[in-house]
C-alpha positions as CSV (number, residue, x, y, z in Angstrom):
1,M,59.7,94.2,94.4
2,S,58.0,97.0,92.4
3,K,59.2,98.0,88.9
4,D,59.8,101.5,90.2
5,K,62.1,100.2,93.0
6,S,63.9,97.9,90.6
7,L,64.5,100.9,88.2
8,A,65.9,102.9,91.2
9,A,68.3,100.0,91.9
10,V,69.4,99.9,88.3
11,A,69.9,103.7,88.1
12,L,72.1,103.6,91.3
13,I,74.2,100.7,89.9
14,T,74.6,102.5,86.6
15,S,75.9,105.5,88.5
16,L,78.6,103.4,89.8
17,F,79.9,102.9,86.3
18,F,80.2,106.6,85.9
19,I,81.9,107.0,89.3
20,W,84.8,104.6,88.7
21,G,85.1,105.7,85.0
22,F,85.6,109.3,86.2
23,A,88.1,108.4,89.0
24,L,90.2,106.1,86.8
25,N,90.6,108.8,84.2
26,L,91.6,111.5,86.6
27,N,95.0,109.7,86.8
28,P,96.3,111.2,83.6
29,I,95.6,114.6,85.2
30,L,97.1,113.7,88.6
31,I,100.3,112.3,87.1
32,P,101.6,115.6,85.6
33,H,100.0,117.6,88.4
34,L,101.7,115.8,91.3
35,K,104.9,115.5,89.2
36,K,105.0,119.3,89.2
37,A,103.7,119.9,92.8
38,C,105.9,117.2,94.5
39,Q,109.0,117.6,92.1
40,L,108.9,114.1,90.9
41,T,110.6,112.2,88.1
42,D,108.5,110.5,85.4
43,F,109.2,107.2,87.2
44,Q,108.0,108.5,90.5
45,S,104.9,110.1,89.1
46,S,103.9,106.8,87.3
47,L,103.5,105.2,90.9
48,I,100.1,107.0,90.8
49,D,99.0,104.2,88.4
50,S,100.8,101.6,90.5
51,A,98.9,102.6,93.7
52,S,95.6,102.5,91.8
53,Y,96.0,99.2,90.0
54,V,97.6,97.3,92.8
55,A,94.4,97.9,94.8
56,Y,92.4,96.6,91.7
57,F,94.7,93.5,91.8
58,L,94.5,92.7,95.6
59,L,90.9,93.5,96.4
60,P,88.6,91.8,94.0
61,I,88.8,88.3,95.8
62,P,88.3,89.7,99.3
63,A,85.6,91.9,97.9
64,A,83.8,88.9,96.4
65,Q,84.2,86.9,99.7
66,F,82.7,89.9,101.6
67,M,79.8,90.2,99.2
68,K,79.1,86.5,99.4
69,K,78.6,87.0,103.1
70,Y,77.0,90.4,103.3
71,S,75.4,90.8,99.8
72,Y,76.1,92.8,96.8
73,K,74.5,95.9,98.4
74,G,76.8,95.6,101.4
75,G,79.8,95.5,99.2
76,I,78.6,98.5,97.2
77,I,78.2,100.5,100.4
78,L,81.6,99.6,101.7
79,G,83.1,100.3,98.4
80,L,81.5,103.8,98.2
81,L,82.6,104.7,101.8
82,L,86.2,103.7,101.1
83,F,86.1,105.7,97.9
84,S,84.6,108.7,99.8
85,F,87.1,108.4,102.6
86,G,90.1,108.1,100.2
87,A,89.0,111.2,98.2
88,A,88.7,113.1,101.4
89,L,92.3,112.2,102.3
90,F,93.5,114.3,99.4
91,Y,92.8,117.4,101.5
92,P,95.4,116.7,104.2
93,A,97.7,115.1,101.6
94,A,97.8,118.4,99.7
95,A,98.1,120.4,103.0
96,V,101.4,118.7,103.9
97,R,102.3,118.2,100.2
98,N,103.5,114.6,100.9
99,Y,103.6,112.2,97.9
100,G,103.3,109.1,99.9
101,F,100.2,110.4,101.5
102,F,98.7,111.0,98.1
103,L,99.5,107.5,97.0
104,G,97.9,106.0,100.2
105,A,94.8,108.1,99.5
106,L,94.6,106.7,95.9
107,F,95.0,103.2,97.2
108,V,92.0,103.7,99.5
109,V,90.0,105.2,96.6
110,F,90.8,102.4,94.3
111,S,90.2,99.8,97.0
112,G,86.7,101.2,97.1
113,M,86.5,101.0,93.3
114,A,87.5,97.4,93.3
115,F,84.4,96.6,95.5
116,L,82.2,98.7,93.1
117,E,83.4,97.0,90.0
118,T,83.3,93.5,91.5
119,A,79.7,94.1,92.4
120,A,78.4,96.2,89.6
121,N,79.4,94.3,86.5
122,P,77.4,91.1,87.5
123,L,74.7,92.9,89.5
124,I,73.5,95.1,86.5
125,T,72.8,91.9,84.6
126,L,71.0,90.1,87.4
127,I,68.6,92.9,88.4
128,G,65.6,93.0,86.1
129,D,64.4,91.0,83.0
130,P,67.1,88.5,82.1
131,A,66.2,89.1,78.4
132,S,67.4,92.7,78.6
133,A,70.6,92.1,80.6
134,T,72.9,92.7,77.7
135,Q,71.2,96.1,76.9
136,R,71.5,97.0,80.6
137,I,75.2,96.4,80.9
138,N,75.8,98.1,77.6
139,F,73.8,101.1,78.7
140,A,75.6,101.3,82.0
141,Q,79.1,100.9,80.3
142,S,78.2,103.9,78.1
143,F,78.1,106.0,81.3
144,N,81.5,104.7,82.1
145,G,82.8,105.9,78.7
146,M,81.1,109.3,79.2
147,A,82.8,109.7,82.6
148,A,86.1,108.7,81.0
149,A,85.9,111.5,78.5
150,L,84.7,114.1,81.0
151,A,87.4,113.3,83.7
152,P,90.3,114.8,81.9
153,F,88.4,117.9,80.8
154,I,87.0,118.6,84.2
155,G,90.3,117.7,86.0
156,G,92.3,119.8,83.6
157,T,90.0,122.8,84.2
158,Y,89.9,122.7,88.0
159,I,93.2,121.0,89.0
160,L,95.8,122.0,86.4
161,S,97.0,125.5,86.7
162,G,98.5,125.7,83.2
163,K,101.7,127.0,84.7
164,V,104.7,124.7,84.3
165,L,108.3,125.9,85.4
166,T,111.4,124.6,83.9
167,D,114.2,123.3,86.1
168,A,116.2,126.5,85.5
169,Q,113.2,128.6,86.4
170,E,112.7,126.7,89.7
171,K,116.4,127.1,90.6
172,A,116.3,130.7,89.9
173,M,113.4,131.3,92.3
174,P,114.0,132.3,96.0
175,P,113.2,129.2,98.2
176,A,110.2,130.9,99.9
177,Q,108.7,131.8,96.6
178,L,109.3,128.3,95.2
179,E,107.7,126.7,98.3
180,A,104.7,129.0,98.0
181,Y,104.3,128.0,94.3
182,L,104.5,124.3,95.0
183,N,102.1,124.5,97.9
184,H,99.6,126.5,95.7
185,E,99.9,123.8,92.9
186,A,99.2,121.0,95.5
187,S,96.2,122.8,97.1
188,S,94.4,122.8,93.7
189,V,93.2,119.2,94.4
190,Q,91.6,119.9,97.8
191,I,88.2,121.3,96.7
192,P,87.6,119.0,93.7
193,F,88.4,115.9,95.8
194,I,86.3,117.0,98.7
195,V,83.4,117.6,96.2
196,I,83.9,114.1,94.8
197,S,84.1,112.6,98.4
198,I,80.7,114.4,99.3
199,A,79.1,113.3,96.1
200,V,80.1,109.7,96.6
201,F,79.0,109.6,100.2
202,V,75.5,110.9,99.0
203,V,75.4,108.0,96.5
204,A,76.2,105.6,99.4
205,A,73.4,107.0,101.4
206,F,70.9,106.4,98.5
207,V,72.2,102.9,98.1
208,W,71.7,102.3,101.8
209,R,68.1,103.5,101.6
210,T,67.2,101.6,98.4
211,K,65.9,98.1,98.5
212,F,67.7,95.7,96.2
213,P,66.0,92.5,94.9
214,A,67.0,89.2,96.1
215,I,69.7,87.7,93.8
216,K,70.1,84.1,92.8
217,E,72.8,83.6,90.3
218,E,74.2,80.1,90.9
219,S,72.8,77.0,89.3
220,P,73.2,73.8,91.4
221,E,76.0,72.7,88.9
222,T,77.9,75.9,89.4
223,K,77.4,75.8,93.2
224,A,78.8,72.2,93.4
225,I,82.0,73.3,91.5
226,E,82.4,76.4,93.7
227,D,82.1,74.4,96.8
228,K,85.3,72.6,95.9
229,P,88.7,73.8,97.5
230,L,89.6,77.1,95.9
231,M,93.4,76.3,95.5
232,G,92.6,73.1,93.7
233,R,90.3,74.9,91.2
234,I,93.0,77.7,90.7
235,S,95.7,75.1,90.2
236,A,93.5,73.4,87.4
237,L,92.9,76.7,85.7
238,L,96.6,77.6,85.8
239,G,97.2,74.6,83.7
240,N,94.9,76.0,81.0
241,K,97.4,77.4,78.4
242,H,94.7,79.3,76.5
243,L,93.4,81.0,79.6
244,M,97.0,81.9,80.7
245,R,97.7,83.4,77.3
246,G,94.5,85.6,77.9
247,V,95.8,86.7,81.3
248,V,99.1,87.7,79.7
249,A,97.3,89.6,76.9
250,E,95.1,91.4,79.4
251,F,98.1,92.3,81.5
252,F,99.7,94.0,78.5
253,Y,96.5,95.6,77.3
254,V,95.7,97.3,80.6
255,G,99.3,98.3,81.1
256,G,99.4,99.6,77.5
257,Q,96.2,101.6,77.9
258,A,97.5,103.1,81.3
259,C,100.7,104.1,79.6
260,V,99.0,105.8,76.6
261,T,96.6,107.8,78.6
262,S,98.7,108.6,81.7
263,F,101.6,110.1,79.9
264,F,99.5,111.7,77.2
265,I,99.9,115.3,78.6
266,R,103.6,114.8,79.0
267,Y,103.9,113.6,75.5
268,S,101.9,116.5,74.1
269,E,104.2,119.0,76.0
270,H,107.3,117.3,74.6
271,V,106.5,116.7,70.9
272,A,104.0,119.7,70.3
273,G,104.7,122.2,73.1
274,F,101.0,122.1,74.0
275,G,100.0,123.6,77.4
276,E,98.4,121.5,80.2
277,H,94.9,122.7,79.4
278,K,95.1,122.0,75.7
279,A,96.6,118.6,76.2
280,A,93.9,117.7,78.8
281,S,91.2,118.8,76.4
282,L,92.7,116.7,73.6
283,L,92.9,113.7,75.9
284,S,89.2,114.2,76.6
285,I,88.5,114.1,72.9
286,G,90.7,111.0,72.6
287,L,88.7,109.2,75.3
288,L,85.5,110.2,73.4
289,L,87.1,108.5,70.3
290,F,87.7,105.5,72.6
291,M,84.0,105.4,73.5
292,F,82.9,105.8,69.8
293,G,85.4,103.1,68.9
294,R,83.9,100.7,71.4
295,L,80.3,101.4,70.0
296,S,81.4,101.2,66.4
297,G,83.6,98.2,67.0
298,T,80.7,96.4,68.6
299,A,78.5,97.1,65.6
300,L,81.3,95.9,63.2
301,M,81.4,92.6,65.0
302,S,78.0,91.9,63.6
303,F,79.5,91.8,60.2
304,F,83.1,90.8,60.7
305,N,84.9,88.2,62.8
306,P,85.8,89.8,66.2
307,V,89.2,88.0,66.2
308,K,90.2,89.3,62.8
309,L,89.0,92.8,63.8
310,L,91.2,92.5,66.9
311,V,94.2,91.5,64.6
312,T,93.5,94.4,62.4
313,Y,93.2,97.0,65.3
314,A,96.4,95.6,66.8
315,I,98.4,96.0,63.6
316,I,97.1,99.6,63.1
317,N,98.1,100.5,66.6
318,I,101.6,99.0,66.3
319,G,101.9,101.3,63.2
320,L,100.6,104.3,64.9
321,I,102.9,103.9,68.0
322,A,105.8,103.4,65.6
323,A,105.0,106.8,64.1
324,A,104.5,108.4,67.5
325,V,108.0,107.2,68.6
326,T,110.0,107.9,65.4
327,L,108.5,111.0,63.7
328,Q,108.4,114.7,64.7
329,G,105.8,117.3,64.8
330,P,102.7,118.4,66.7
331,G,100.6,116.1,64.5
332,L,101.8,113.2,66.5
333,V,99.4,114.1,69.3
334,Y,96.6,113.3,67.0
335,V,98.3,110.1,66.0
336,L,98.2,109.1,69.7
337,M,94.5,110.0,69.9
338,A,93.9,107.6,67.1
339,V,95.6,104.9,69.1
340,L,92.8,105.3,71.7
341,F,90.2,104.7,69.1
342,F,91.8,101.4,67.9
343,M,92.3,100.1,71.4
344,S,88.7,100.4,72.3
345,I,87.6,96.8,71.4
346,M,90.7,95.1,72.9
347,F,89.8,94.5,76.5
348,P,86.3,92.9,76.0
349,T,87.5,90.9,73.0
350,I,90.6,89.5,74.9
351,F,88.4,88.8,78.0
352,S,85.8,87.0,75.9
353,L,88.4,84.8,74.1
354,S,90.2,84.0,77.3
355,I,87.2,82.5,79.1
356,R,85.7,80.7,76.1
357,G,84.9,77.1,76.9
358,L,85.5,77.2,80.6
359,G,82.0,76.1,81.5
360,P,81.2,76.0,85.3
361,Q,84.8,77.4,85.9
362,T,84.0,80.7,84.0
363,K,83.5,82.8,87.2
364,L,86.9,81.9,88.6
365,G,88.6,82.0,85.2
366,S,87.2,85.5,84.7
367,S,88.7,86.5,88.1
368,L,92.1,85.3,86.9
369,V,91.8,87.3,83.7
370,I,90.8,90.4,85.6
371,M,93.8,90.0,87.8
372,G,95.8,90.7,84.7
373,I,94.8,94.3,85.3
374,V,98.0,94.5,87.5
375,G,99.7,95.3,84.2
376,G,98.5,98.9,84.8
377,A,100.6,99.0,88.0
378,I,103.8,97.6,86.4
379,L,104.1,98.9,82.8
380,P,103.7,102.7,83.6
381,P,106.8,102.7,85.9
382,V,108.7,100.9,83.1
383,M,107.7,103.6,80.8
384,G,108.4,106.3,83.3
385,Q,111.9,104.9,83.9
386,L,112.6,105.0,80.1
387,S,111.3,108.5,79.9
388,D,113.8,109.6,82.7
389,M,116.6,107.7,80.9
390,F,115.8,109.0,77.3
391,N,112.7,111.0,76.8
392,I,108.9,110.5,76.9
393,Q,108.6,110.0,73.1
394,I,111.1,107.0,73.1
395,A,109.2,105.6,76.2
396,Y,106.1,105.0,74.1
397,I,107.8,101.9,72.8
398,V,106.3,100.3,75.9
399,P,102.6,100.4,74.7
400,G,103.9,99.4,71.3
401,V,105.2,96.2,72.9
402,S,101.9,95.7,74.5
403,F,100.0,95.9,71.2
404,A,102.6,93.3,69.7
405,V,101.6,90.9,72.6
406,I,98.0,91.5,71.8
407,L,98.5,90.7,68.1
408,W,100.3,87.5,69.1
409,F,97.3,86.5,71.3
410,A,94.8,87.4,68.5
411,L,96.8,85.3,66.0
412,Q,96.7,82.3,68.4
413,N,92.8,82.6,68.2
414,V,92.4,83.5,64.5
415,K,90.5,80.2,63.7
416,V,87.7,81.1,66.2
417,K,84.7,81.8,63.9
418,K,82.1,82.9,66.5
419,L,82.5,84.9,69.7
420,D,80.0,86.5,72.1
421,V,81.9,89.5,73.3
422,V,81.1,90.5,77.0
423,G,82.7,92.8,79.6
424,G,84.6,96.0,79.2
425,H,86.9,98.3,81.1
């Protein structure tokens, strides 16, 4: 395969990192937007995260089996087509203003994303010179971080209207006027998601027309292990206490991250009185801090023990969340932005610690750790329920608990002297 064609394949795979980073970080915009348009409670609006992360939980193993039979390229094309179709479903969902329809559309989008992430993370390391595999995945993940920062800003600009009615104002409006207002709010997602759908479909067409190199990733030893019965291999890993602690830590990390970002706009409105557009812009800046935190944290790991850095960042975030929950004033929004910076190294560090020493079982062990991502489906509804019972500020106790669990996990591994940190989310 020519170098130019190999570069084209790498460029397309890199675009996948941007695509799923953008989609995942539109959820913090959709949560307050659909809460308003569909007249939801905080608990109900949090089901946006549940629909998204349940797909991430259910689809990776079927996606891996599909790609084993039809290749990485086939999996990527199917993932992009699912993503494009799900995004297109936002148009009729908004037309009928049905929340269940929206959730179904999101599930389809994130089912496609599960295929993309299952394929792209290993494929970016396997295409091209093995010596530069680490540089390729770090480069690709930088596009994921860029998309994460852009999504709230673009979504806030083209989806959020900036107009939020109080309960009293809604009750005072004539029914026909209220219905027109709600329908107008719902319709604002139609054009942006049709544009996303078309863009993703175009990427699918490019992938279809691009020749991918043949991939051989399994050594004979690994293949011999993977030919054994799956349930027996899973049972053996479930008995690995260290791995299971990693699954728990990743569950709480992903759940905590989803909570911090998904309710950021609601929190900004509550504690500071910021409007939707300003809050969305601040979230974009916060996610830029997350990206810079990942880059600076990776650099610091060259000089400091990664586990001790994880301990330090977890302690700092516990303190920041305590301030965000107990203090008053608009400055607390910036405290929450700092939380994003200090959570930046957590996913890859937990992941790398969890799979340490698994040998030929590393691939399956990695899948189990990734399944901990279901925390993003479970903890936001817990937080939403607490917000409905008390208020959104009190509800930020939930990510505080998450960071406490991460601290516990880090302390369990504090004697680890050397760690090659891989992966990211």
